[in-house]
MITORKE-267299 format. One record per atom (N, C-alpha, C): x, y, z; residue in three letters. Coordinates in steps of 0.02 Angstrom, whole numbers, plus 32768, in hexadecimal, padded with zeros to 4 digits. Atoms other than C-alpha are relative to their C-alpha. Layout:
// MITORKE-267299
rec X->X; Y->Y; Z->Z; res->ALA
...
END
This chain:
// MITORKE-267299
rec X->7FCB; Y->801D; Z->8028; res->MET
rec X->539C; Y->7C10; Z->E358; res->MET
rec X->803D; Y->7FF5; Z->802C; res->MET
rec X->7FC4; Y->800E; Z->7FD7; res->PRO
rec X->5431; Y->7BBA; Z->E3AB; res->PRO
rec X->803C; Y->802A; Z->7FEA; res->PRO
rec X->7FC3; Y->7FD8; Z->800C; res->ILE
rec X->54D1; Y->7C1E; Z->E3BA; res->ILE
rec X->802E; Y->7FDD; Z->7FCE; res->ILE
rec X->7FD3; Y->8023; Z->802F; res->GLU
rec X->552D; Y->7B96; Z->E35A; res->GLU
rec X->7FF0; Y->8011; Z->7FB8; res->GLU
rec X->8012; Y->7FEC; Z->8044; res->ASN
rec X->54CD; Y->7BCF; Z->E2BF; res->ASN
rec X->8013; Y->8048; Z->7FF1; res->ASN
rec X->7FF0; Y->7FB9; Z->8008; res->LEU
rec X->54FF; Y->7C85; Z->E2DB; res->LEU
rec X->804A; Y->800F; Z->8008; res->LEU
rec X->7FBA; Y->7FF3; Z->7FEE; res->ALA
rec X->55B1; Y->7C77; Z->E31C; res->ALA
rec X->8030; Y->7FF4; Z->7FC6; res->ALA
rec X->7FC9; Y->800C; Z->802F; res->ARG
rec X->564F; Y->7C81; Z->E2B6; res->ARG
rec X->8027; Y->7FC3; Z->8018; res->ARG
rec X->7FDB; Y->803C; Z->7FEB; res->SER
rec X->56AA; Y->7BDB; Z->E2B6; res->SER
rec X->804B; Y->8009; Z->7FF7; res->SER
rec X->7FB9; Y->7FF5; Z->800D; res->ASP
rec X->5751; Y->7C22; Z->E27C; res->ASP
rec X->801F; Y->802D; Z->8036; res->ASP
rec X->7FE6; Y->7FDB; Z->7FC6; res->VAL
rec X->578E; Y->7C5A; Z->E327; res->VAL
rec X->804C; Y->8000; Z->7FFE; res->VAL
rec X->7FB8; Y->7FFB; Z->7FFC; res->ILE
rec X->5840; Y->7C99; Z->E333; res->ILE
rec X->8014; Y->7FF4; Z->8049; res->ILE
rec X->7FEC; Y->8014; Z->7FBC; res->THR
rec X->5894; Y->7C48; Z->E3C9; res->THR
rec X->804C; Y->8003; Z->8007; res->THR
rec X->7FB8; Y->8002; Z->7FF0; res->ALA
rec X->593D; Y->7C48; Z->E41F; res->ALA
rec X->8007; Y->7FDE; Z->8044; res->ALA
rec X->7FF2; Y->801F; Z->7FC0; res->SER
rec X->598F; Y->7BF3; Z->E4B2; res->SER
rec X->8012; Y->8035; Z->8033; res->SER
rec X->7FF1; Y->7FD1; Z->7FCA; res->VAL
rec X->59B2; Y->7C44; Z->E55B; res->VAL
rec X->8046; Y->801D; Z->7FFB; res->VAL
rec X->7FBB; Y->7FE8; Z->8003; res->ASP
rec X->5A6B; Y->7C57; Z->E532; res->ASP
rec X->800F; Y->8029; Z->7FC0; res->ASP
rec X->7FF6; Y->7FD7; Z->803D; res->GLU
rec X->5A50; Y->7CB9; Z->E48F; res->GLU
rec X->8012; Y->8047; Z->8014; res->GLU
rec X->7FED; Y->7FBB; Z->7FF0; res->PRO
rec X->5AA9; Y->7D62; Z->E495; res->PRO
rec X->7FCA; Y->8032; Z->7FEA; res->PRO
rec X->8031; Y->7FCC; Z->800F; res->ALA
rec X->5A3A; Y->7DFD; Z->E496; res->ALA
rec X->800B; Y->801D; Z->7FBA; res->ALA
rec X->7FF1; Y->7FE6; Z->8043; res->SER
rec X->5A93; Y->7E3A; Z->E3F9; res->SER
rec X->7FE2; Y->7FD4; Z->7FCA; res->SER
rec X->801C; Y->802E; Z->8031; res->GLU
rec X->5A5A; Y->7D9F; Z->E39C; res->GLU
rec X->7FB4; Y->8004; Z->8000; res->GLU
rec X->8049; Y->7FF9; Z->7FFC; res->LEU
rec X->59A8; Y->7DB4; Z->E3DA; res->LEU
rec X->7FEA; Y->803E; Z->7FD9; res->LEU
rec X->8010; Y->7FC2; Z->8024; res->ALA
rec X->59A7; Y->7E66; Z->E396; res->ALA
rec X->8006; Y->7FF5; Z->7FB5; res->ALA
rec X->7FF7; Y->800F; Z->8047; res->THR
rec X->59EA; Y->7E27; Z->E2EF; res->THR
rec X->7FC6; Y->7FD5; Z->7FE6; res->THR
rec X->8038; Y->802B; Z->8014; res->MET
rec X->5963; Y->7DA1; Z->E2E8; res->MET
rec X->7FC0; Y->802B; Z->7FF7; res->MET
rec X->803B; Y->7FD6; Z->8004; res->MET
rec X->58DC; Y->7E23; Z->E30A; res->MET
rec X->8003; Y->802C; Z->7FC2; res->MET
rec X->7FF7; Y->7FD6; Z->803B; res->ASP
rec X->5922; Y->7E94; Z->E282; res->ASP
rec X->7FF6; Y->7FD8; Z->7FC0; res->ASP
rec X->8005; Y->802A; Z->803B; res->ASP
rec X->5934; Y->7E08; Z->E203; res->ASP
rec X->7FB9; Y->7FE8; Z->7FF2; res->ASP
rec X->8044; Y->801C; Z->8008; res->GLU
rec X->5886; Y->7DC3; Z->E222; res->GLU
rec X->7FC9; Y->8034; Z->8004; res->GLU
rec X->8030; Y->7FC9; Z->7FF9; res->ASP
rec X->5832; Y->7E6D; Z->E23B; res->ASP
rec X->7FCA; Y->7FF1; Z->8034; res->ASP
rec X->802C; Y->8011; Z->7FC8; res->ILE
rec X->57E9; Y->7E3A; Z->E2E3; res->ILE
rec X->8015; Y->8026; Z->803D; res->ILE
rec X->7FF1; Y->7FDA; Z->7FC3; res->GLY
rec X->57E3; Y->7E86; Z->E390; res->GLY
rec X->8010; Y->7FD5; Z->803C; res->GLY
rec X->7FF0; Y->802B; Z->7FC7; res->SER
rec X->5806; Y->7DEE; Z->E3FC; res->SER
rec X->801B; Y->7FBC; Z->7FE8; res->SER
rec X->7FE7; Y->8043; Z->800B; res->VAL
rec X->585E; Y->7D47; Z->E407; res->VAL
rec X->7FEC; Y->7FD7; Z->803D; res->VAL
rec X->8013; Y->802B; Z->7FC9; res->VAL
rec X->5818; Y->7CB9; Z->E46F; res->VAL
rec X->803D; Y->7FD6; Z->8013; res->VAL
rec X->7FC7; Y->8025; Z->7FE6; res->ILE
rec X->589D; Y->7C69; Z->E4DC; res->ILE
rec X->7FE7; Y->7FBB; Z->8016; res->ILE
rec X->8017; Y->8044; Z->7FF3; res->THR
rec X->588D; Y->7BAC; Z->E4E6; res->THR
rec X->8035; Y->7FD5; Z->8020; res->THR
rec X->7FD7; Y->8036; Z->7FE6; res->ASP
rec X->58D2; Y->7B18; Z->E543; res->ASP
rec X->7FE5; Y->7FC2; Z->7FDF; res->ASP
rec X->801C; Y->8034; Z->802B; res->GLY
rec X->58BE; Y->7A8E; Z->E4C4; res->GLY
rec X->7FC7; Y->801F; Z->7FD8; res->GLY
rec X->803A; Y->7FE5; Z->8022; res->ASN
rec X->580F; Y->7AAC; Z->E480; res->ASN
rec X->7FD1; Y->8026; Z->802F; res->ASN
rec X->802A; Y->7FDF; Z->7FCF; res->GLU
rec X->57CC; Y->7AFD; Z->E51E; res->GLU
rec X->8015; Y->804A; Z->8008; res->GLU
rec X->7FEF; Y->7FB9; Z->7FF6; res->PRO
rec X->57C2; Y->7BBC; Z->E529; res->PRO
rec X->800E; Y->800F; Z->804A; res->PRO
rec X->7FEF; Y->7FEF; Z->7FBB; res->VAL
rec X->5819; Y->7BFE; Z->E5C5; res->VAL
rec X->8006; Y->804B; Z->800B; res->VAL
rec X->7FFB; Y->7FB8; Z->7FFB; res->GLY
rec X->5822; Y->7CB8; Z->E5A0; res->GLY
rec X->7FF5; Y->8021; Z->7FBD; res->GLY
rec X->8007; Y->7FDA; Z->803F; res->ILE
rec X->5812; Y->7D40; Z->E51F; res->ILE
rec X->802C; Y->803E; Z->8006; res->ILE
rec X->7FD8; Y->7FC2; Z->8003; res->VAL
rec X->5885; Y->7DCF; Z->E4EC; res->VAL
rec X->7FE1; Y->802B; Z->7FCA; res->VAL
rec X->801D; Y->7FD0; Z->8030; res->THR
rec X->5838; Y->7E67; Z->E499; res->THR
rec X->8034; Y->8034; Z->7FED; res->THR
rec X->7FD3; Y->7FCA; Z->8014; res->ASP
rec X->5889; Y->7EF6; Z->E43E; res->ASP
rec X->8007; Y->8033; Z->8038; res->ASP
rec X->7FFD; Y->7FD1; Z->7FC7; res->ARG
rec X->585E; Y->7F61; Z->E4D5; res->ARG
rec X->802E; Y->7FE5; Z->8036; res->ARG
rec X->7FD3; Y->801E; Z->7FCF; res->ASP
rec X->58B7; Y->7EE7; Z->E549; res->ASP
rec X->8049; Y->800E; Z->7FED; res->ASP
rec X->7FBC; Y->7FF3; Z->8016; res->LEU
rec X->5954; Y->7EFC; Z->E4E0; res->LEU
rec X->8013; Y->804A; Z->8009; res->LEU
rec X->7FF2; Y->7FB9; Z->7FF9; res->ALA
rec X->5946; Y->7FB9; Z->E4E0; res->ALA
rec X->800A; Y->8015; Z->8049; res->ALA
rec X->7FFF; Y->7FEB; Z->7FBA; res->VAL
rec X->5926; Y->7FC9; Z->E59B; res->VAL
rec X->8033; Y->7FD9; Z->8029; res->VAL
rec X->7FD7; Y->802B; Z->7FD5; res->ARG
rec X->5984; Y->7F36; Z->E5E6; res->ARG
rec X->8048; Y->7FF6; Z->7FE8; res->ARG
rec X->7FBC; Y->8007; Z->801A; res->VAL
rec X->5A1D; Y->7F39; Z->E575; res->VAL
rec X->801D; Y->8044; Z->7FED; res->VAL
rec X->7FE6; Y->7FC1; Z->8019; res->VAL
rec X->5A35; Y->7FDD; Z->E519; res->VAL
rec X->7FFF; Y->8036; Z->8036; res->VAL
rec X->8005; Y->7FCC; Z->7FCD; res->ALA
rec X->59F6; Y->8053; Z->E5A1; res->ALA
rec X->802A; Y->7FF0; Z->803D; res->ALA
rec X->7FD7; Y->8014; Z->7FC7; res->ALA
rec X->5A53; Y->7FEF; Z->E625; res->ALA
rec X->804A; Y->8006; Z->7FF0; res->ALA
rec X->7FBA; Y->7FF9; Z->8014; res->GLY
rec X->5AF4; Y->8008; Z->E5C2; res->GLY
rec X->8025; Y->7FBF; Z->7FFC; res->GLY
rec X->7FDF; Y->8042; Z->8003; res->ASP
rec X->5B16; Y->7F4D; Z->E5B6; res->ASP
rec X->8016; Y->7FEF; Z->7FB9; res->ASP
rec X->7FE8; Y->8017; Z->8040; res->ASP
rec X->5B74; Y->7EF9; Z->E52A; res->ASP
rec X->7FD0; Y->7FCA; Z->7FE6; res->ASP
rec X->8031; Y->8030; Z->8019; res->PRO
rec X->5AF0; Y->7EA0; Z->E4BF; res->PRO
rec X->801D; Y->7FBD; Z->7FEA; res->PRO
rec X->7FE1; Y->8040; Z->8012; res->THR
rec X->5B6D; Y->7E1B; Z->E48C; res->THR
rec X->800F; Y->7FD6; Z->803D; res->THR
rec X->7FF2; Y->8023; Z->7FC2; res->GLU
rec X->5B87; Y->7DED; Z->E542; res->GLU
rec X->7FC1; Y->7FEE; Z->8028; res->GLU
rec X->803E; Y->800B; Z->7FDB; res->VAL
rec X->5AD4; Y->7DF5; Z->E583; res->VAL
rec X->7FD9; Y->7FC9; Z->7FDC; res->VAL
rec X->8025; Y->8037; Z->801F; res->THR
rec X->5A6D; Y->7D57; Z->E566; res->THR
rec X->7FB4; Y->800B; Z->8006; res->THR
rec X->8049; Y->7FFD; Z->7FFE; res->ALA
rec X->59B4; Y->7D3E; Z->E547; res->ALA
rec X->7FE6; Y->7FF4; Z->8046; res->ALA
rec X->8016; Y->8010; Z->7FBD; res->GLU
rec X->59A3; Y->7CF5; Z->E5F4; res->GLU
rec X->8002; Y->803D; Z->802E; res->GLU
rec X->7FF8; Y->7FC5; Z->7FD6; res->ALA
rec X->59DE; Y->7D99; Z->E641; res->ALA
rec X->7FCC; Y->8036; Z->7FF2; res->ALA
rec X->802E; Y->7FC9; Z->8013; res->VAL
rec X->5960; Y->7E07; Z->E5E4; res->VAL
rec X->7FB8; Y->7FE8; Z->7FF3; res->VAL
rec X->8043; Y->8019; Z->8011; res->MET
rec X->58CA; Y->7D95; Z->E5C3; res->MET
rec X->7FCF; Y->800A; Z->8039; res->MET
rec X->8036; Y->7FFF; Z->7FCF; res->SER
rec X->5824; Y->7DA7; Z->E61A; res->SER
rec X->7FF1; Y->7FB7; Z->8010; res->SER
rec X->8008; Y->8046; Z->7FED; res->THR
rec X->5813; Y->7D07; Z->E67D; res->THR
rec X->7FBA; Y->7FF1; Z->801A; res->THR
rec X->8045; Y->800B; Z->7FEB; res->ASP
rec X->5761; Y->7D1F; Z->E6B9; res->ASP
rec X->7FD4; Y->7FF7; Z->7FC2; res->ASP
rec X->801E; Y->8009; Z->8041; res->LEU
rec X->572C; Y->7CDF; Z->E610; res->LEU
rec X->7FB8; Y->7FE9; Z->8005; res->LEU
rec X->8046; Y->8012; Z->8004; res->CYS
rec X->5673; Y->7CD8; Z->E5EE; res->CYS
rec X->7FF6; Y->7FDF; Z->7FBC; res->CYS
rec X->800D; Y->8024; Z->803E; res->THR
rec X->563F; Y->7C58; Z->E56C; res->THR
rec X->7FB5; Y->7FF2; Z->7FFA; res->THR
rec X->8045; Y->8012; Z->800A; res->ILE
rec X->559A; Y->7C22; Z->E521; res->ILE
rec X->7FFE; Y->7FBB; Z->7FDF; res->ILE
rec X->8009; Y->8042; Z->801D; res->ASP
rec X->555E; Y->7B73; Z->E4F7; res->ASP
rec X->7FE4; Y->8007; Z->7FB9; res->ASP
rec X->8015; Y->7FFB; Z->8046; res->GLN
rec X->5545; Y->7B56; Z->E43D; res->GLN
rec X->7FB5; Y->7FF6; Z->7FF6; res->GLN
rec X->8047; Y->800A; Z->8005; res->GLY
rec X->5491; Y->7B22; Z->E45D; res->GLY
rec X->7FD6; Y->8039; Z->801B; res->GLY
rec X->8024; Y->7FC6; Z->7FE5; res->ASP
rec X->5462; Y->7BC4; Z->E4B6; res->ASP
rec X->7FEB; Y->802E; Z->7FC6; res->ASP
rec X->801A; Y->7FD4; Z->8034; res->GLY
rec X->5405; Y->7C4B; Z->E457; res->GLY
rec X->8018; Y->8048; Z->8003; res->GLY
rec X->7FF0; Y->7FB9; Z->8007; res->PHE
rec X->5412; Y->7D00; Z->E424; res->PHE
rec X->7FF5; Y->8026; Z->8041; res->PHE
rec X->8010; Y->7FDC; Z->7FC2; res->TYR
rec X->53BE; Y->7D3E; Z->E4C3; res->TYR
rec X->8033; Y->7FF2; Z->8036; res->TYR
rec X->7FCE; Y->8012; Z->7FCC; res->GLN
rec X->5437; Y->7CE0; Z->E535; res->GLN
rec X->8042; Y->8024; Z->7FF2; res->GLN
rec X->7FC1; Y->7FDE; Z->8012; res->ALA
rec X->54CA; Y->7D2B; Z->E4D5; res->ALA
rec X->7FFD; Y->804A; Z->8013; res->ALA
rec X->8006; Y->7FB9; Z->7FF0; res->THR
rec X->548A; Y->7DDD; Z->E4E7; res->THR
rec X->7FFD; Y->800B; Z->804B; res->THR
rec X->8005; Y->7FFB; Z->7FB8; res->GLU
rec X->5461; Y->7DC0; Z->E59D; res->GLU
rec X->8046; Y->7FF9; Z->8021; res->GLU
rec X->7FBC; Y->800A; Z->7FE5; res->LEU
rec X->5512; Y->7D7E; Z->E5C2; res->LEU
rec X->802C; Y->803D; Z->7FF2; res->LEU
rec X->7FD7; Y->7FC6; Z->8012; res->MET
rec X->5563; Y->7E0F; Z->E565; res->MET
rec X->7FEF; Y->803C; Z->802C; res->MET
rec X->8016; Y->7FC8; Z->7FD7; res->SER
rec X->54FB; Y->7E8E; Z->E5C3; res->SER
rec X->8013; Y->7FF7; Z->8049; res->SER
rec X->7FF3; Y->800F; Z->7FBA; res->GLU
rec X->550F; Y->7E3B; Z->E66C; res->GLU
rec X->804A; Y->8006; Z->8012; res->GLU
rec X->7FB8; Y->8001; Z->7FF2; res->HIS
rec X->55CD; Y->7E2C; Z->E65D; res->HIS
rec X->8025; Y->803B; Z->7FE0; res->HIS
rec X->7FE0; Y->7FC7; Z->801F; res->GLY
rec X->55EF; Y->7ECB; Z->E5F9; res->GLY
rec X->8035; Y->7FED; Z->7FCD; res->GLY
rec X->7FD0; Y->8019; Z->8032; res->ILE
rec X->5644; Y->7E6D; Z->E56B; res->ILE
rec X->7FE1; Y->8004; Z->7FBA; res->ILE
rec X->8017; Y->7FFC; Z->8046; res->ARG
rec X->5639; Y->7E71; Z->E4AD; res->ARG
rec X->8010; Y->7FC1; Z->7FD8; res->ARG
rec X->7FED; Y->803E; Z->8024; res->ARG
rec X->567D; Y->7DC4; Z->E481; res->ARG
rec X->7FF3; Y->7FC4; Z->802C; res->ARG
rec X->800F; Y->803D; Z->7FDB; res->LEU
rec X->5644; Y->7D17; Z->E4B4; res->LEU
rec X->801B; Y->7FC3; Z->7FDA; res->LEU
rec X->7FEB; Y->8040; Z->801E; res->PRO
rec X->56A7; Y->7C7A; Z->E48B; res->PRO
rec X->7FC6; Y->7FCE; Z->8008; res->PRO
rec X->8035; Y->8032; Z->8001; res->VAL
rec X->562E; Y->7BEE; Z->E45E; res->VAL
rec X->8020; Y->7FBC; Z->800D; res->VAL
rec X->7FE5; Y->8041; Z->7FEE; res->VAL
rec X->564B; Y->7B43; Z->E4AB; res->VAL
rec X->7FCC; Y->7FC9; Z->7FF8; res->VAL
rec X->802D; Y->8039; Z->8003; res->ASP
rec X->5602; Y->7A95; Z->E497; res->ASP
rec X->7FF6; Y->7FE4; Z->8047; res->ASP
rec X->8010; Y->801D; Z->7FBE; res->SER
rec X->55C6; Y->7A24; Z->E525; res->SER
rec X->803D; Y->7FE9; Z->8025; res->SER
rec X->7FC1; Y->8013; Z->7FE0; res->ASP
rec X->567A; Y->79F0; Z->E547; res->ASP
rec X->802B; Y->803C; Z->8013; res->ASP
rec X->7FDB; Y->7FC3; Z->7FF1; res->GLY
rec X->56B1; Y->7AA5; Z->E55C; res->GLY
rec X->8035; Y->8011; Z->7FCC; res->GLY
rec X->7FCF; Y->7FF2; Z->8035; res->GLU
rec X->5713; Y->7AA3; Z->E4B9; res->GLU
rec X->7FE7; Y->8038; Z->7FD3; res->GLU
rec X->8010; Y->7FC6; Z->8029; res->LEU
rec X->5718; Y->7B3F; Z->E44D; res->LEU
rec X->7FE6; Y->7FEB; Z->7FBB; res->LEU
rec X->801C; Y->800E; Z->8042; res->THR
rec X->56A8; Y->7B37; Z->E3B3; res->THR
rec X->7FF5; Y->803F; Z->7FD6; res->THR
rec X->800D; Y->7FC3; Z->8025; res->GLY
rec X->5694; Y->7BEE; Z->E384; res->GLY
rec X->8005; Y->803D; Z->802D; res->GLY
rec X->8003; Y->7FC2; Z->7FDA; res->ILE
rec X->5681; Y->7CA2; Z->E3BB; res->ILE
rec X->7FC7; Y->802A; Z->7FE4; res->ILE
rec X->8035; Y->7FD2; Z->8014; res->ILE
rec X->55F1; Y->7D1D; Z->E3B8; res->ILE
rec X->800F; Y->8043; Z->8020; res->ILE
rec X->7FF1; Y->7FBD; Z->7FE7; res->THR
rec X->5606; Y->7DD8; Z->E3CB; res->THR
rec X->7FC2; Y->802C; Z->7FFF; res->THR
rec X->8038; Y->7FD0; Z->8000; res->SER
rec X->5594; Y->7E6A; Z->E3ED; res->SER
rec X->7FF5; Y->801A; Z->7FB9; res->SER
rec X->8008; Y->7FEA; Z->8046; res->ASP
rec X->55B6; Y->7EA2; Z->E33A; res->ASP
rec X->7FD8; Y->7FCD; Z->7FD8; res->ASP
rec X->8025; Y->8035; Z->8023; res->ASP
rec X->5577; Y->7DFA; Z->E2FA; res->ASP
rec X->7FB5; Y->8004; Z->8011; res->ASP
rec X->8045; Y->7FFD; Z->7FE9; res->LEU
rec X->54D8; Y->7E0A; Z->E362; res->LEU
rec X->7FDD; Y->803F; Z->7FE5; res->LEU
rec X->801D; Y->7FC2; Z->801D; res->ASN
rec X->54BC; Y->7EBF; Z->E329; res->ASN
rec X->7FF2; Y->7FF8; Z->7FB6; res->ASN
rec X->800B; Y->800B; Z->8048; res->GLU
rec X->54D0; Y->7E8B; Z->E274; res->GLU
rec X->7FC3; Y->7FD4; Z->7FF4; res->GLU
rec X->803A; Y->802B; Z->8005; res->LEU
rec X->5450; Y->7E01; Z->E28C; res->LEU
rec X->7FC0; Y->8028; Z->800D; res->LEU
rec X->803A; Y->7FD7; Z->7FF2; res->LEU
rec X->53D6; Y->7E7C; Z->E2DB; res->LEU
rec X->7FF0; Y->8030; Z->7FC7; res->LEU
rec X->800A; Y->7FD2; Z->8039; res->ALA
rec X->53EF; Y->7EF7; Z->E24C; res->ALA
rec X->7FE1; Y->7FDB; Z->7FC5; res->ALA
rec X->801E; Y->8028; Z->8036; res->ASP
rec X->53C9; Y->7E6E; Z->E1CE; res->ASP
rec X->7FB7; Y->7FF0; Z->800E; res->ASP
rec X->8045; Y->800F; Z->7FED; res->GLU
rec X->532C; Y->7E3D; Z->E22D; res->GLU
rec X->7FD4; Y->803E; Z->7FFA; res->GLU
rec X->8026; Y->7FC2; Z->8006; res->HIS
rec X->52F3; Y->7EF3; Z->E236; res->HIS
rec X->7FF3; Y->8012; Z->7FB7; res->HIS
rec X->8008; Y->7FF2; Z->8047; res->GLN
rec X->5310; Y->7F07; Z->E17C; res->GLN
rec X->7FCB; Y->7FD4; Z->7FE1; res->GLN
rec X->8033; Y->802D; Z->801A; res->GLN
rec X->52A7; Y->7E6E; Z->E156; res->GLN
rec X->7FBA; Y->8014; Z->8018; res->GLN
rec X->8040; Y->7FEA; Z->7FE4; res->LEU
rec X->521C; Y->7EAB; Z->E1C9; res->LEU
rec X->7FE9; Y->8040; Z->7FDD; res->LEU
rec X->8012; Y->7FC3; Z->8023; res->ALA
rec X->5220; Y->7F56; Z->E176; res->ALA
rec X->7FE6; Y->7FF0; Z->7FBA; res->ALA
rec X->8018; Y->8014; Z->8042; res->GLY
rec X->520B; Y->7F01; Z->E0CD; res->GLY
rec X->7FB8; Y->7FE6; Z->8003; res->GLY
rec X->8044; Y->8019; Z->7FF8; res->VAL
rec X->516F; Y->7EA8; Z->E10B; res->VAL
rec X->7FD0; Y->803A; Z->800B; res->VAL
rec X->802B; Y->7FC6; Z->7FF2; res->ILE
rec X->5127; Y->7F4A; Z->E150; res->ILE
rec X->7FF6; Y->802A; Z->7FC2; res->ILE
rec X->8006; Y->7FD8; Z->803C; res->GLN
rec X->514C; Y->7FA9; Z->E0B1; res->GLN
rec X->7FD4; Y->7FDF; Z->7FCC; res->GLN
rec X->8028; Y->8024; Z->8031; res->ALA
rec X->50FC; Y->7F22; Z->E046; res->ALA
rec X->7FB6; Y->8000; Z->8012; res->ALA
rec X->8045; Y->8004; Z->7FEA; res->GLN
rec X->505D; Y->7F25; Z->E0AF; res->GLN
rec X->7FDF; Y->8043; Z->800D; res->GLN
rec X->801F; Y->7FC0; Z->7FF0; res->ARG
rec X->5042; Y->7FDD; Z->E0CC; res->ARG
rec X->7FE0; Y->801D; Z->7FC0; res->ARG
rec X->8021; Y->7FE2; Z->803A; res->PRO
rec X->4FCC; Y->803E; Z->E05D; res->PRO
rec X->802C; Y->8036; Z->7FE0; res->PRO
rec X->7FD9; Y->7FCC; Z->8022; res->SER
rec X->5017; Y->80B2; Z->DFDC; res->SER
rec X->7FE6; Y->8044; Z->8016; res->SER
rec X->8012; Y->7FBC; Z->7FEB; res->TYR
rec X->5015; Y->816B; Z->E006; res->TYR
rec X->7FFE; Y->802E; Z->7FC5; res->TYR
END
């Protein structure tokens, strides 16, 4: 199944000059753990709640003065919307990440897929398989 069918399309984004304090507010308001930083429609970085804790709060910086550009992870790993579940898990494992912005063939952001999303999908699949097994096993 293509990632575009699994990914969330309602990605919360911000520009590179967004203050860290606003990113934290966005995460709180939307109940999310990251904001994708974009240049136009192209993802250029990501800021996670951990980035804010470590790179702003622990560093003792003023979150109203620090911008997304200063705290974002710039070695952004993305996945093509036509790639599948296996490619997503492989990328997450290989790069030690939990979130993958989804892009189209032009490199424009179309969604995001997280390890939580993939785990939820696996749990649903296991539940369906368990139902098949239970329906076919002999009664005891």
